[in-house]
C-alpha positions in Angstrom: 43.6 -54.8 -6.6 40.4 -56.5 -7.6 37.9 -53.7 -5.9 39.8 -50.9 -8.0 39.0 -52.4 -11.0 35.2 -53.2 -10.6 35.2 -49.7 -8.9 36.7 -48.1 -12.4 34.2 -50.5 -14.5 31.1 -48.8 -12.9 32.7 -45.2 -13.4 33.2 -46.2 -17.2 29.2 -47.4 -17.5 28.0 -44.2 -15.8 29.7 -42.1 -17.7 28.4 -44.1 -20.7 24.9 -43.8 -19.2 25.3 -40.0 -19.0 26.5 -39.2 -22.4 23.2 -40.9 -23.6 21.2 -39.0 -21.6 23.0 -35.8 -23.3 23.0 -37.1 -26.4 18.8 -37.8 -25.7 18.7 -34.5 -24.4 20.2 -32.8 -27.3 17.9 -34.3 -29.7 14.6 -31.6 -30.5 11.5 -32.6 -29.3 8.4 -33.4 -30.9 5.7 -31.0 -30.5 4.7 -30.8 -26.6 0.7 -31.0 -25.8 -1.0 -27.2 -25.7 -0.7 -25.9 -22.8 -4.5 -26.1 -22.9 -4.8 -29.8 -23.0 -2.1 -29.9 -20.4 -4.2 -27.7 -18.2 -7.3 -29.9 -18.5 -5.3 -33.3 -18.1 -3.9 -31.5 -14.9 -7.6 -30.2 -13.5 -9.2 -33.7 -14.8 -6.3 -35.4 -12.5 -6.7 -33.4 -9.3 -10.5 -33.6 -9.4 -10.1 -37.6 -9.9 -7.4 -37.9 -6.4 -10.2 -35.6 -4.3 -13.1 -38.4 -5.4 -10.3 -41.4 -4.2 -9.7 -39.7 -0.9 -13.2 -38.5 -0.6 -14.0 -42.2 -1.1 -11.2 -43.7 1.0 -12.4 -41.5 4.0 -14.7 -43.0 6.6 -17.5 -40.7 7.3 -17.8 -40.3 11.1 -21.7 -40.5 12.3 -23.1 -37.6 13.2 -25.3 -36.6 16.4 -28.5 -35.3 16.5 -27.6 -32.0 17.4 -24.7 -31.2 14.0 -27.6 -33.1 11.5 -29.8 -30.9 12.6 -28.1 -27.9 12.2 -26.7 -28.9 8.5 -29.7 -27.8 6.9 
């Protein structure tokens, strides 16, 4: 049938891609970044996320009572 041939070809294509991925995974990796650099990058990234969220969140107006006790 027509659909069976297409199904078979899709399996062949998927198998080829999986073989390529397996070949890539078995190759030795280049040196990864040192742990300290990864940690610094993560910290800077999360700081940028926090700043962006603070800028994107609208500020609510404060009533006189809460403004007085904030000091």
